[in-house]
GUKEKOL-793258 format. One line per 10 residues: number of its first residue (from 1); their letters; for each residue x, y, z of N, C-alpha, C. Coordinates in nm, 4 decimals. Layout:
GUKEKOL-793258
NUM> A> X Y Z X Y Z X Y Z; ...
//
This chain:
GUKEKOL-793258
1> XXXXXXXXXX> 0.0759 -0.1219 -0.0036 -0.0048 0.0013 0.0015 0.0852 0.1257 0.0030; 0.2155 0.1097 0.0069 0.3035 0.2303 0.0149 0.2865 0.3176 -0.1107; 0.2616 0.2498 -0.2218 0.2431 0.3315 -0.3450 0.1259 0.4329 -0.3309; 0.0226 0.3960 -0.2619 -0.0916 0.4811 -0.2416 -0.0463 0.6012 -0.1598; 0.0360 0.5677 -0.0565 0.0834 0.6840 0.0206 0.1719 0.7805 -0.0505; 0.2560 0.7225 -0.1369 0.3483 0.8116 -0.2205 0.2680 0.8943 -0.3188; 0.1573 0.8383 -0.3706 0.0731 0.9116 -0.4599 0.0034 1.0268 -0.3943; -0.0410 0.9987 -0.2643 -0.1016 1.1041 -0.1879 -0.0003 1.2137 -0.1503; 0.1244 1.1724 -0.1147 0.2296 1.2768 -0.0873 0.2517 1.3569 -0.2095; 0.2625 1.2887 -0.3251 0.2978 1.3679 -0.4508 0.1917 1.4693 -0.4766
11> XXXXXXXXXX> 0.0628 1.4351 -0.4612 -0.0479 1.5302 -0.4802 -0.0371 1.6448 -0.3794; -0.0011 1.6081 -0.2563 0.0166 1.7147 -0.1564 0.1306 1.8084 -0.1844; 0.2447 1.7492 -0.2356 0.3651 1.8343 -0.2703 0.3203 1.9332 -0.3867; 0.2527 1.8836 -0.4871 0.2157 1.9647 -0.5996 0.1252 2.0758 -0.5552; 0.0386 2.0469 -0.4758 -0.0590 2.1493 -0.4169 0.0142 2.2547 -0.3283; 0.1121 2.1989 -0.2513 0.1875 2.2919 -0.1647 0.2735 2.3884 -0.2508; 0.3370 2.3396 -0.3534 0.4154 2.4173 -0.4436 0.3269 2.5227 -0.5159; 0.1998 2.4758 -0.5594 0.1077 2.5616 -0.6230 0.0699 2.6810 -0.5252; 0.0461 2.6438 -0.4013 0.0111 2.7527 -0.3011 0.1297 2.8515 -0.2875; 0.2529 2.8102 -0.2870 0.3611 2.8926 -0.2714 0.3848 2.9847 -0.3978
21> XXXXXXXXXX> 0.3622 2.9293 -0.5106 0.3705 3.0110 -0.6328 0.2636 3.1156 -0.6400; 0.1380 3.0781 -0.5919 0.0292 3.1806 -0.5898 0.0691 3.2940 -0.4921; 0.1354 3.2551 -0.3792 0.1635 3.3509 -0.2754 0.2599 3.4598 -0.3258; 0.3440 3.4271 -0.4270 0.4351 3.5157 -0.4854 0.3659 3.6364 -0.5570; 0.2349 3.6130 -0.5949 0.1595 3.7101 -0.6714 0.0723 3.8015 -0.5806; 0.0918 3.7754 -0.4463 0.0015 3.8513 -0.3542 0.0884 3.9267 -0.2594; 0.0613 4.0537 -0.2413 0.1374 4.1456 -0.1524 0.1361 4.0954 -0.0084; 0.2429 4.1008 0.0606 0.2625 4.0476 0.1916 0.1614 4.1115 0.2878; 0.1224 4.2334 0.2649 0.0244 4.2941 0.3607 -0.1113 4.2336 0.3466; -0.1377 4.1621 0.2371 -0.2654 4.1052 0.2233 -0.2822 3.9741 0.3057
31> XXXXXXXXXX> -0.1732 3.9215 0.3622 -0.1756 3.8067 0.4453 -0.2495 3.6892 0.3800; -0.1793 3.6334 0.2769 -0.2483 3.5295 0.1927 -0.2874 3.4115 0.2725; -0.2119 3.3731 0.3746 -0.2452 3.2700 0.4603 -0.3863 3.2867 0.5271; -0.4108 3.4003 0.5760 -0.5439 3.4305 0.6385 -0.6553 3.4118 0.5340; -0.6336 3.4650 0.4139 -0.7403 3.4497 0.3098 -0.7536 3.3027 0.2661; -0.6373 3.2327 0.2663 -0.6425 3.0933 0.2284 -0.7281 3.0091 0.3220; -0.6963 3.0314 0.4503 -0.7748 2.9599 0.5577 -0.9234 2.9886 0.5450; -0.9564 3.1140 0.5194 -1.0939 3.1589 0.5078 -1.1550 3.0884 0.3841; -1.0870 3.0914 0.2759 -1.1384 3.0323 0.1449 -1.1650 2.8856 0.1664; -1.0662 2.8095 0.2383 -1.0829 2.6659 0.2639 -1.2206 2.6467 0.3431
41> XXXXXXXXXX> -1.2405 2.7239 0.4427 -1.3652 2.7033 0.5221 -1.4894 2.7444 0.4498; -1.4797 2.8331 0.3591 -1.5960 2.8780 0.2814 -1.6229 2.7748 0.1676; -1.5209 2.7307 0.0944 -1.5321 2.6503 -0.0198 -1.5484 2.4998 0.0122; -1.4685 2.4482 0.1126 -1.4789 2.3130 0.1455 -1.5331 2.2853 0.2852; -1.5309 2.3825 0.3700 -1.5707 2.3584 0.5111 -1.6996 2.2993 0.5357; -1.8104 2.3450 0.4734 -1.9415 2.2770 0.4973 -1.9483 2.1321 0.4617; -1.8968 2.0999 0.3408 -1.9034 1.9591 0.3012 -1.8063 1.8753 0.3897; -1.6861 1.9301 0.4249 -1.5889 1.8597 0.5045 -1.6401 1.8330 0.6456; -1.7051 1.9260 0.7034 -1.7556 1.9118 0.8433 -1.8733 1.8154 0.8447; -1.9566 1.8127 0.7341 -2.0602 1.7204 0.7329 -2.0067 1.5768 0.7135
51> XXXXXXXXXX> -1.8937 1.5651 0.6276 -1.8367 1.4332 0.6069 -1.7736 1.3777 0.7461; -1.7133 1.4691 0.8174 -1.6588 1.4316 0.9407 -1.7604 1.3821 1.0366; -1.8766 1.4559 1.0494 -1.9911 1.4226 1.1395 -2.0477 1.2900 1.0963; -2.0656 1.2671 0.9676 -2.1276 1.1501 0.9158 -2.0425 1.0261 0.9129; -1.9125 1.0437 0.8794 -1.8253 0.9236 0.8538 -1.7314 0.8829 0.9665; -1.6978 0.9790 1.0532 -1.5974 0.9518 1.1600 -1.6464 0.8447 1.2611; -1.5496 0.7700 1.3085 -1.5875 0.6830 1.4248 -1.5631 0.7548 1.5551; -1.6659 0.8162 1.6027 -1.6502 0.9022 1.7151 -1.6172 0.8243 1.8420; -1.5092 0.8644 1.8943 -1.4421 0.7961 2.0129 -1.3671 0.9005 2.0941; -1.3579 0.8772 2.2222 -1.2768 0.9829 2.3015 -1.1342 1.0145 2.2481
61> XXXXXXXXXX> -1.0756 0.9163 2.1823 -0.9420 0.9422 2.1279 -0.9592 1.0455 2.0130; -1.0625 1.0335 1.9314 -1.0827 1.1287 1.8269 -1.1018 1.2713 1.8805; -1.1931 1.2810 1.9835 -1.2114 1.4124 2.0404 -1.0813 1.4748 2.0998; -0.9952 1.3891 2.1560 -0.8720 1.4360 2.2097 -0.7790 1.4858 2.0979; -0.7636 1.3967 1.9913 -0.6810 1.4424 1.8812 -0.7364 1.5685 1.8117; -0.8642 1.5819 1.8042 -0.9188 1.7069 1.7444 -0.8698 1.8337 1.8146; -0.8652 1.8252 1.9514 -0.8263 1.9399 2.0291 -0.6793 1.9595 2.0229; -0.6002 1.8536 2.0265 -0.4521 1.8629 2.0148 -0.4115 1.9222 1.8837; -0.4718 1.8689 1.7784 -0.4342 1.9224 1.6391 -0.4758 2.0650 1.6301; -0.5936 2.1043 1.6730 -0.6396 2.2391 1.6617 -0.5493 2.3341 1.7328
71> XXXXXXXXXX> -0.5115 2.3079 1.8601 -0.4294 2.3967 1.9375 -0.2895 2.4092 1.8759; -0.2297 2.2951 1.8436 -0.0953 2.2925 1.7842 -0.0869 2.3577 1.6509; -0.1915 2.3419 1.5735 -0.2042 2.4148 1.4402 -0.1957 2.5651 1.4689; -0.2793 2.6132 1.5647 -0.2893 2.7569 1.5866 -0.1552 2.8103 1.6330; -0.0918 2.7381 1.7253 0.0409 2.7843 1.7825 0.1456 2.7776 1.6664; 0.1364 2.6798 1.5783 0.2315 2.6720 1.4627 0.2207 2.7973 1.3801; 0.1049 2.8361 1.3430 0.0945 2.9535 1.2536 0.1359 3.0791 1.3198; 0.1144 3.0893 1.4521 0.1590 3.2060 1.5275 0.3070 3.2037 1.5340; 0.3709 3.0979 1.5626 0.5167 3.0875 1.5692 0.5792 3.1238 1.4358; 0.5227 3.0631 1.3262 0.5784 3.0922 1.1961 0.5653 3.2435 1.1572
81> XXXXXXXXXX> 0.4587 3.2996 1.1985 0.4349 3.4478 1.1719 0.5319 3.5309 1.2460; 0.5574 3.4977 1.3694 0.6595 3.5686 1.4553 0.7963 3.5493 1.3898; 0.8308 3.4290 1.3473 0.9591 3.4004 1.2930 0.9849 3.4962 1.1666; 0.8706 3.5037 1.0863 0.8820 3.5820 0.9642 0.8993 3.7319 0.9875; 0.8658 3.7747 1.1071 0.8855 3.9161 1.1444 1.0402 3.9434 1.1590; 1.1160 3.8371 1.1818 1.2556 3.8596 1.2097 1.3483 3.8131 1.0922; 1.2992 3.7195 1.0089 1.3911 3.6710 0.9066 1.3029 3.6267 0.7813; 1.3675 3.6083 0.6725 1.3029 3.5639 0.5495 1.2609 3.4202 0.5501; 1.1781 3.3866 0.4544 1.1285 3.2489 0.4470 1.2446 3.1503 0.4318; 1.3453 3.1970 0.3487 1.4562 3.1068 0.3172 1.5349 3.0677 0.4359
91> XXXXXXXXXX> 1.5289 3.1466 0.5399 1.5981 3.1047 0.6714 1.5075 3.0304 0.7667; 1.3782 3.0750 0.7735 1.2862 3.0239 0.8717 1.2265 2.8882 0.8289; 1.1812 2.8799 0.6993 1.0966 2.7660 0.6739 1.1672 2.6269 0.6814; 1.3009 2.6205 0.6339 1.3696 2.4888 0.6413 1.3827 2.4406 0.7861; 1.4004 2.5358 0.8772 1.4055 2.4929 1.0210 1.2709 2.4475 1.0652; 1.1664 2.5205 1.0253 1.0349 2.4802 1.0702 0.9895 2.3383 1.0093; 1.0531 2.3105 0.8949 1.0182 2.1766 0.8313 1.1220 2.0657 0.8750; 1.1972 2.0846 0.9826 1.2840 1.9840 1.0339 1.2145 1.8905 1.1320; 1.0821 1.9007 1.1363 1.0021 1.8214 1.2395 1.0105 1.6699 1.2205; 1.0388 1.6101 1.1031 1.0446 1.4629 1.0941 1.1368 1.4031 1.2077
101> XXXXXXXXXX> 1.2456 1.4705 1.2430 1.3289 1.4139 1.3423 1.2632 1.4122 1.4708; 1.1941 1.5217 1.5093 1.1123 1.5222 1.6339 1.0057 1.4159 1.6334; 0.9362 1.3996 1.5196 0.8299 1.2972 1.5158 0.8817 1.1593 1.5384; 0.9997 1.1349 1.4800 1.0572 0.9996 1.4945 1.0942 0.9792 1.6481; 1.1419 1.0839 1.7081 1.1811 1.0721 1.8533 1.0622 1.0401 1.9357; 0.9581 1.1285 1.9111 0.8333 1.1096 1.9962 0.7719 0.9752 1.9661; 0.7817 0.9257 1.8445 0.7285 0.7920 1.8114 0.7858 0.6811 1.8937; 0.9182 0.6957 1.9125 0.9855 0.5910 1.9952 0.9591 0.6090 2.1370; 0.9593 0.7370 2.1900 0.9457 0.7583 2.3323 0.8024 0.7245 2.3794; 0.7003 0.7646 2.3061 0.5662 0.7687 2.3569 0.4763 0.6648 2.2904
111> XXXXXXXXXX> 0.5151 0.6106 2.1728 0.4298 0.5184 2.1073 0.4951 0.3804 2.0904; 0.6189 0.3678 2.1355 0.6887 0.2449 2.1332 0.6943 0.1877 1.9887; 0.6987 0.2716 1.8859 0.7118 0.2323 1.7504 0.8654 0.2465 1.7091; 0.9014 0.1703 1.6205 1.0374 0.1615 1.5812 1.0537 0.1927 1.4255; 1.1475 0.2728 1.3970 1.1865 0.3044 1.2552 1.3049 0.2212 1.2280; 1.3297 0.1816 1.1034 1.4560 0.1062 1.0718 1.5789 0.2059 1.0798; 1.6918 0.1496 1.0982 1.8139 0.2341 1.0972 1.8233 0.3122 0.9652; 1.7871 0.2511 0.8554 1.7900 0.3231 0.7226 1.6922 0.4395 0.7302; 1.5784 0.4189 0.7892 1.4763 0.5298 0.8050 1.5370 0.6460 0.8842; 1.6040 0.6149 0.9919 1.6676 0.7168 1.0743 1.7770 0.7930 0.9944
121> XXXXXXXXXX> 1.8548 0.7138 0.9242 1.9629 0.7749 0.8465 1.9062 0.8685 0.7397; 1.7994 0.8214 0.6712 1.7376 0.9114 0.5663 1.6838 1.0368 0.6289; 1.6170 1.0297 0.7454 1.5676 1.1470 0.8032 1.6752 1.2464 0.8433; 1.7849 1.1920 0.9022 1.8999 1.2731 0.9444 1.9615 1.3405 0.8167; 1.9787 1.2693 0.7143 2.0366 1.3276 0.5931 1.9484 1.4402 0.5355; 1.8230 1.4169 0.5342 1.7266 1.5161 0.4776 1.7248 1.6431 0.5650; 1.7269 1.6162 0.6986 1.7279 1.7304 0.7954 1.8556 1.8152 0.7790; 1.9675 1.7446 0.7633 2.0879 1.8200 0.7482 2.0826 1.9082 0.6269; 2.0247 1.8611 0.5191 2.0029 1.9462 0.3987 1.9203 2.0740 0.4266; 1.8157 2.0528 0.5173 1.7288 2.1694 0.5569 1.8197 2.2662 0.6352
131> XXXXXXXXXX> 1.8935 2.2119 0.7313 1.9720 2.3035 0.8129 2.0756 2.3826 0.7289; 2.1470 2.3163 0.6347 2.2419 2.3830 0.5500 2.1723 2.4900 0.4664; 2.0500 2.4527 0.4115 1.9725 2.5585 0.3428 1.9364 2.6713 0.4240; 1.9001 2.6550 0.5440 1.8751 2.7708 0.6329 1.9971 2.8534 0.6602; 2.1061 2.7840 0.6857 2.2359 2.8537 0.7051 2.2832 2.9376 0.5902; 2.2432 2.8968 0.4713 2.2844 2.9686 0.3439 2.2133 3.1023 0.3319; 2.1101 3.1227 0.4072 2.0327 3.2496 0.4011 2.0922 3.3467 0.4973; 2.1148 3.4742 0.4554 2.1690 3.5821 0.5443 2.0515 3.6866 0.5659; 1.9349 3.6519 0.5228 1.8341 3.7505 0.5295 1.7569 3.7540 0.6632; 1.7997 3.8408 0.7587 1.7195 3.8503 0.8780 1.8033 3.8264 1.0058
141> XXXXXXXXXX> 1.7347 3.8345 1.1127 1.7893 3.8279 1.2514 1.7704 3.6810 1.2983; 1.8594 3.5967 1.2712 1.8438 3.4499 1.3017 1.8321 3.4253 1.4517; 1.9012 3.5128 1.5349 1.8966 3.4916 1.6791 1.7577 3.4903 1.7336; 1.6715 3.5846 1.6742 1.5299 3.5926 1.7181 1.4394 3.5044 1.6382; 1.4786 3.4765 1.5084 1.3887 3.4014 1.4261 1.3882 3.2460 1.4514; 1.5154 3.1971 1.4822 1.5215 3.0523 1.4970 1.4426 2.9934 1.6091; 1.4386 3.0543 1.7298 1.3564 2.9992 1.8333 1.2062 2.9873 1.7933; 1.1539 3.0866 1.7216 1.0198 3.0713 1.6742 1.0006 2.9675 1.5691; 1.1047 2.9549 1.4828 1.0974 2.8440 1.3819 1.1006 2.7116 1.4452; 1.1844 2.6971 1.5474 1.1905 2.5674 1.6196 1.0601 2.5356 1.6957
151> XXXXXXXXXX> 0.9904 2.6345 1.7497 0.8625 2.6145 1.8120 0.7630 2.5680 1.7017; 0.7708 2.6296 1.5765 0.6885 2.5818 1.4707 0.7115 2.4337 1.4351; 0.8439 2.3959 1.4389 0.8823 2.2505 1.4156 0.8206 2.1659 1.5228; 0.8341 2.2071 1.6442 0.7737 2.1339 1.7607 0.6245 2.1132 1.7435; 0.5494 2.2149 1.7093 0.4112 2.2113 1.6933 0.3743 2.1111 1.5726; 0.4596 2.1152 1.4738 0.4313 2.0272 1.3517 0.4453 1.8788 1.3947; 0.5450 1.8610 1.4790 0.5569 1.7197 1.5296 0.4392 1.6822 1.6164; 0.3872 1.7713 1.6928 0.2741 1.7361 1.7883 0.1516 1.7071 1.7002; 0.1176 1.8004 1.6088 -0.0114 1.7796 1.5312 0.0064 1.6651 1.4398; 0.1284 1.6337 1.3898 0.1487 1.5131 1.3022 0.1152 1.3857 1.3739
161> XXXXXXXXXX> 0.1710 1.3709 1.4913 0.1413 1.2486 1.5708 -0.0027 1.2405 1.6114; -0.0631 1.3595 1.6330 -0.2105 1.3599 1.6659 -0.2859 1.3159 1.5440; -0.2475 1.3609 1.4258 -0.3139 1.3259 1.3039 -0.2963 1.1795 1.2785; -0.1723 1.1289 1.3069 -0.1479 0.9837 1.2794 -0.2396 0.8949 1.3686; -0.2577 0.9412 1.4920 -0.3527 0.8634 1.5860 -0.4958 0.8747 1.5354; -0.5356 0.9931 1.4825 -0.6716 1.0122 1.4403 -0.7093 0.9322 1.3156; -0.6094 0.8955 1.2395 -0.6365 0.8341 1.1085 -0.7272 0.7077 1.1281; -0.7045 0.6367 1.2311 -0.7786 0.5119 1.2513 -0.9326 0.5329 1.2688; -0.9653 0.6632 1.3009 -1.1130 0.6958 1.3171 -1.1692 0.7829 1.2104; -1.0881 0.8011 1.1035 -1.1346 0.8762 0.9862 -1.1283 0.7922 0.8635
171> XXXXXXXXXX> -1.2378 0.7197 0.8320 -1.2381 0.6199 0.7218 -1.2424 0.6803 0.5930; -1.2880 0.7980 0.5705 -1.2990 0.8599 0.4339 -1.2072 0.9852 0.4206; -1.1835 1.0154 0.2955 -1.1025 1.1364 0.2701 -1.1853 1.2670 0.3127; -1.3150 1.2628 0.2926 -1.3888 1.3818 0.3391 -1.3789 1.3953 0.4904; -1.3788 1.2954 0.5653 -1.3722 1.3053 0.7103 -1.2324 1.3581 0.7504; -1.1288 1.3239 0.6743 -0.9928 1.3759 0.7043 -0.9907 1.5234 0.6725; -1.0524 1.5657 0.5643 -1.0557 1.7091 0.5432 -1.1382 1.7844 0.6533; -1.2416 1.7141 0.6918 -1.3223 1.7804 0.8060 -1.2412 1.7898 0.9305; -1.1568 1.6910 0.9541 -1.0674 1.6903 1.0710 -0.9767 1.8116 1.0703; -0.9108 1.8347 0.9527 -0.8185 1.9485 0.9471 -0.8970 2.0816 0.9432
181> XXXXXXXXXX> -1.0207 2.0843 0.9039 -1.0973 2.2036 0.8993 -1.1160 2.2576 1.0392; -1.1346 2.1672 1.1376 -1.1447 2.2097 1.2801 -1.0102 2.2844 1.3234; -0.9043 2.2211 1.2848 -0.7735 2.2886 1.3165 -0.7509 2.4149 1.2477; -0.7963 2.4237 1.1214 -0.7844 2.5481 1.0426 -0.8782 2.6576 1.1012; -0.9919 2.6237 1.1472 -1.0793 2.7230 1.2132 -1.0185 2.7816 1.3330; -0.9505 2.7004 1.4129 -0.8830 2.7515 1.5351 -0.7655 2.8402 1.4920; -0.6919 2.8019 1.3837 -0.5798 2.8831 1.3347 -0.6332 3.0142 1.2780; -0.7464 3.0121 1.2109 -0.8025 3.1317 1.1434 -0.8422 3.2329 1.2617; -0.9139 3.1835 1.3648 -0.9570 3.2748 1.4654 -0.8399 3.3293 1.5395; -0.7351 3.2447 1.5628 -0.6131 3.2999 1.6316 -0.5436 3.4019 1.5548
191> XXXXXXXXXX> -0.5228 3.3833 1.4197 -0.4582 3.4770 1.3383 -0.5483 3.6134 1.3318; -0.6771 3.5935 1.3323 -0.7697 3.7087 1.3301 -0.7487 3.7880 1.4589; -0.7417 3.7203 1.5697 -0.7225 3.7918 1.6915 -0.5851 3.8664 1.6992; -0.4845 3.7956 1.6404 -0.3561 3.8580 1.6390 -0.3579 3.9872 1.5585; -0.4272 3.9876 1.4398 -0.4438 4.1052 1.3561 -0.5170 4.2119 1.4386; -0.6143 4.1797 1.5059 -0.6895 4.2750 1.5825 -0.6046 4.3454 1.6915; -0.5207 4.2680 1.7580 -0.4280 4.3161 1.8579 -0.3194 4.4085 1.7973; -0.2705 4.3648 1.6813 -0.1625 4.4403 1.6188 -0.2108 4.5647 1.5433; -0.3176 4.5541 1.4718 -0.3575 4.6663 1.3854 -0.4925 4.7229 1.4119; -0.5681 4.6631 1.5081 -0.6982 4.7169 1.5345 -0.8053 4.6671 1.4348
201> XXXXXXXXXX> -0.7721 4.5732 1.3453 -0.8677 4.5223 1.2530 -0.8667 4.3730 1.2486; -0.9833 4.3118 1.2131 -1.0031 4.1747 1.2196 -0.9571 4.1091 1.0937; -0.9241 4.1819 0.9939 -0.8834 4.1194 0.8665 -0.7700 4.2047 0.8030; -0.6984 4.1385 0.7085 -0.5772 4.2088 0.6566 -0.6134 4.3404 0.5781; -0.5163 4.4125 0.5471 -0.5413 4.5499 0.4795 -0.5926 4.5376 0.3420; -0.5723 4.4206 0.2698 -0.6174 4.4050 0.1306 -0.6431 4.2586 0.1157; -0.7079 4.2212 0.0063 -0.7332 4.0795 -0.0226 -0.6817 4.0488 -0.1650; -0.6447 3.9229 -0.1890 -0.5952 3.8771 -0.3188 -0.7119 3.8766 -0.4181; -0.6843 3.8698 -0.5449 -0.7823 3.8519 -0.6469 -0.8570 3.7244 -0.6267; -0.9767 3.7129 -0.6804 -1.0653 3.6031 -0.6583 -1.0089 3.4680 -0.6966
211> XXXXXXXXXX> -0.9337 3.4689 -0.8052 -0.8761 3.3409 -0.8526 -0.7710 3.2893 -0.7624; -0.6896 3.3838 -0.7052 -0.5886 3.3415 -0.6085 -0.6530 3.2996 -0.4798; -0.7523 3.3689 -0.4449 -0.8263 3.3377 -0.3188 -0.8893 3.1995 -0.3278; -0.9567 3.1658 -0.4378 -1.0121 3.0342 -0.4576 -0.9203 2.9248 -0.4726; -0.8144 2.9400 -0.5455 -0.7091 2.8394 -0.5690 -0.6379 2.8131 -0.4305; -0.6056 2.9171 -0.3611 -0.5487 2.8948 -0.2309 -0.6441 2.8121 -0.1345; -0.7670 2.8433 -0.1315 -0.8624 2.7721 -0.0491 -0.8704 2.6286 -0.0848; -0.8582 2.5926 -0.2154 -0.8768 2.4570 -0.2658 -0.7487 2.3730 -0.2388; -0.6338 2.4454 -0.2245 -0.5089 2.3658 -0.2198 -0.4581 2.3617 -0.0721; -0.4715 2.4616 0.0111 -0.4075 2.4663 0.1408 -0.4557 2.3589 0.2331
221> XXXXXXXXXX> -0.5820 2.3294 0.2360 -0.6330 2.2242 0.3236 -0.6316 2.0854 0.2567; -0.6488 2.0718 0.1292 -0.6467 1.9468 0.0628 -0.5029 1.8853 0.0698; -0.4027 1.9766 0.0515 -0.2624 1.9324 0.0652 -0.2357 1.8624 0.2005; -0.2834 1.9292 0.2985 -0.2625 1.8761 0.4418 -0.3405 1.7471 0.4542; -0.4620 1.7335 0.4084 -0.5431 1.6233 0.4206 -0.4792 1.4985 0.3531; -0.4122 1.5233 0.2334 -0.3420 1.4107 0.1665 -0.2297 1.3588 0.2431; -0.1602 1.4476 0.3206 -0.0574 1.3929 0.4098 -0.1158 1.3062 0.5185; -0.2263 1.3479 0.5778 -0.2920 1.2577 0.6776 -0.3403 1.1307 0.6128; -0.3871 1.1332 0.4878 -0.4273 1.0121 0.4237 -0.3134 0.9233 0.4038; -0.1884 0.9740 0.3638 -0.0764 0.8952 0.3519 -0.0360 0.8186 0.4748
231> XXXXXXXXXX> -0.0695 0.8806 0.5951 -0.0294 0.8219 0.7199 -0.1175 0.6944 0.7541; -0.2149 0.6677 0.6691 -0.2888 0.5408 0.6780 -0.1954 0.4217 0.6521; -0.0850 0.4424 0.5793 -0.0040 0.3360 0.5327 0.1399 0.3443 0.5753; 0.1943 0.4684 0.6071 0.3315 0.4781 0.6412 0.3439 0.5596 0.7690; 0.4598 0.5493 0.8367 0.4859 0.6275 0.9609 0.4693 0.7795 0.9451; 0.4261 0.8493 1.0441 0.4110 0.9925 1.0257 0.5426 1.0627 0.9974; 0.6512 1.0121 1.0566 0.7839 1.0740 1.0299 0.8199 1.0668 0.8804; 0.7839 0.9507 0.8113 0.8186 0.9431 0.6759 0.7246 1.0333 0.5895; 0.5952 1.0365 0.6275 0.5041 1.1145 0.5519 0.5399 1.2595 0.5531; 0.5795 1.3134 0.6670 0.6156 1.4511 0.6765 0.7512 1.4803 0.6060
241> XXXXXXXXXX> 0.8440 1.3796 0.6215 0.9769 1.3981 0.5507 0.9474 1.4061 0.4065; 0.8600 1.3193 0.3524 0.8410 1.3201 0.2096 0.7849 1.4552 0.1556; 0.7101 1.5267 0.2347 0.6566 1.6510 0.1979 0.7598 1.7579 0.1781; 0.8815 1.7386 0.2343 0.9856 1.8328 0.2103 1.0343 1.8305 0.0566; 0.9843 1.7423 -0.0125 1.0103 1.7459 -0.1588 0.9561 1.8740 -0.2166; 0.8576 1.9336 -0.1493 0.8050 2.0594 -0.1970 0.9163 2.1654 -0.1798; 0.9960 2.1666 -0.0748 1.1004 2.2657 -0.0578 1.2074 2.2457 -0.1763; 1.2318 2.1201 -0.2098 1.3215 2.0943 -0.3240 1.2682 2.1553 -0.4533; 1.1476 2.1329 -0.4841 1.0839 2.1918 -0.6021 1.0842 2.3418 -0.6030; 1.0379 2.3996 -0.4878 1.0383 2.5456 -0.4735 1.1753 2.6113 -0.4887
251> XXXXXXXXXX> 1.2716 2.5449 -0.4318 1.4127 2.6015 -0.4430 1.4699 2.5954 -0.5866; 1.4407 2.4811 -0.6543 1.4784 2.4724 -0.7954 1.4085 2.5728 -0.8814; 1.2808 2.5958 -0.8582 1.2063 2.6934 -0.9287 1.2678 2.8331 -0.9039; 1.2926 2.8600 -0.7805 1.3479 2.9959 -0.7478 1.4764 3.0251 -0.8138; 1.5571 2.9230 -0.8256 1.6960 2.9407 -0.8904 1.6863 2.9460 -1.0317; 1.6111 2.8497 -1.0973 1.6232 2.8429 -1.2521 1.5070 2.9096 -1.3127; 1.3954 2.9321 -1.2477 1.2869 3.0015 -1.3167 1.2810 3.1478 -1.2812; 1.2873 3.1749 -1.1432 1.2750 3.3115 -1.0981 1.4156 3.3818 -1.0894; 1.5248 3.3081 -1.1205 1.6532 3.3608 -1.1317 1.7026 3.4289 -0.9988; 1.6723 3.3644 -0.8858 1.7113 3.4158 -0.7566 1.8458 3.3442 -0.7260
261> XXXXXXXXXX> 1.9570 3.4146 -0.7491 2.0875 3.3562 -0.7535 2.1600 3.3640 -0.6221; 2.1018 3.4200 -0.5133 2.1732 3.4274 -0.3864 2.2078 3.2914 -0.3328; 2.3389 3.2668 -0.3088 2.3821 3.1470 -0.2420 2.3274 3.0190 -0.3150; 2.3296 3.0245 -0.4534 2.2652 2.9225 -0.5273 2.3421 2.7964 -0.5194; 2.4708 2.7918 -0.5115 2.5454 2.6731 -0.4996 2.5190 2.6042 -0.3663; 2.5140 2.6806 -0.2578 2.4800 2.6193 -0.1294 2.3415 2.5641 -0.1265; 2.2542 2.6287 -0.1923 2.1100 2.5830 -0.1870 2.0951 2.4504 -0.2731; 2.1707 2.4421 -0.3858 2.1685 2.3236 -0.4632 2.2276 2.2060 -0.3899; 2.3342 2.2328 -0.3099 2.3903 2.1262 -0.2294 2.2958 2.0805 -0.1252; 2.2211 2.1743 -0.0652 2.1242 2.1395 0.0350 2.0067 2.0583 -0.0266
271> XXXXXXXXXX> 1.9631 2.0961 -0.1514 1.8589 2.0214 -0.2232 1.9083 1.8774 -0.2412; 2.0381 1.8632 -0.2830 2.0833 1.7320 -0.3087 2.0877 1.6392 -0.1829; 2.1178 1.7008 -0.0682 2.1159 1.6263 0.0546 1.9749 1.5817 0.0928; 1.8769 1.6735 0.0745 1.7415 1.6459 0.1057 1.6983 1.5271 0.0078; 1.7304 1.5335 -0.1094 1.6892 1.4274 -0.2070 1.7553 1.2987 -0.1648; 1.8763 1.2937 -0.1381 1.9437 1.1698 -0.0880 1.8740 1.1102 0.0274; 1.8372 1.1926 0.1241 1.7707 1.1446 0.2414 1.6349 1.0829 0.2103; 1.5598 1.1532 0.1187 1.4272 1.0960 0.0791 1.4453 0.9647 0.0079; 1.5418 0.9555 -0.0802 1.5617 0.8291 -0.1512 1.6005 0.7195 -0.0490; 1.6812 0.7451 0.0406 1.7175 0.6432 0.1399 1.5875 0.5946 0.2186
281> XXXXX> 1.5039 0.6892 0.2598 1.3777 0.6476 0.3183 1.2999 0.5648 0.2320; 1.2807 0.6071 0.1022 1.1930 0.5390 0.0125 1.2412 0.4037 -0.0274; 1.3728 0.3886 -0.0571 1.4305 0.2611 -0.0939 1.4565 0.1637 0.0146; 1.5171 0.2152 0.1243 1.5621 0.1309 0.2365 1.4762 0.1344 0.3599; 1.4057 0.2433 0.3805 1.3288 0.2621 0.5063 1.2153 0.1705 0.5177
//
């Protein structure tokens, strides 16, 4: 069944890259993430929540994971937003995406699950690529940005393990999208409150065009749900590690398509390390 997991991850990666390409066309003051979360809830939320209510196997464990995922998602977005106040995406995001190592550690400590030695090696190699990529960026105040990025990685590890636990109670893809819609609602309300405290307004200063708004809403949640879907067949640490292929694609696009040449050699070496790690996980893990 691993091939189904890889297909789900591939779909997630493509949607995640699409989301990031769309974000390039939206002014930062418009807060594309806020609009994307809103679009997800408007376009997919009603159907997703109905699917969750109808299809889920309601159990105390599912209620617990719903709350854990919702809270950790909200803190993740807050941490990432604070990190971006101090440094560029190129420095912050690779650190935030280093969560597979934490997920693997928590899996052993709290769930008594074991990954193969090859799996550990693949994760470590791919994480080293992310670290080198972050170090290649000189844009921003790393001393203040890195702690927030590490908090985002911690939150990712928490909600990923919560998602993995919830999978057994979510038999349909619609119920999985409904599950993440609860988390996204918590994140949307938290980001709205932060906007209110910072600017005195409940929404950003501008909004993206309708096509960017709709495409963002259709991809941001579905990409996440596909990762949860992949966890039906493979360990959470592997599923999240595979999604870092999106960083590989985004980096190659930035260098060769958008002609962003800053530290391009270092970024290409980092991409190579990430790819080697993912190949090790796929072939030997």
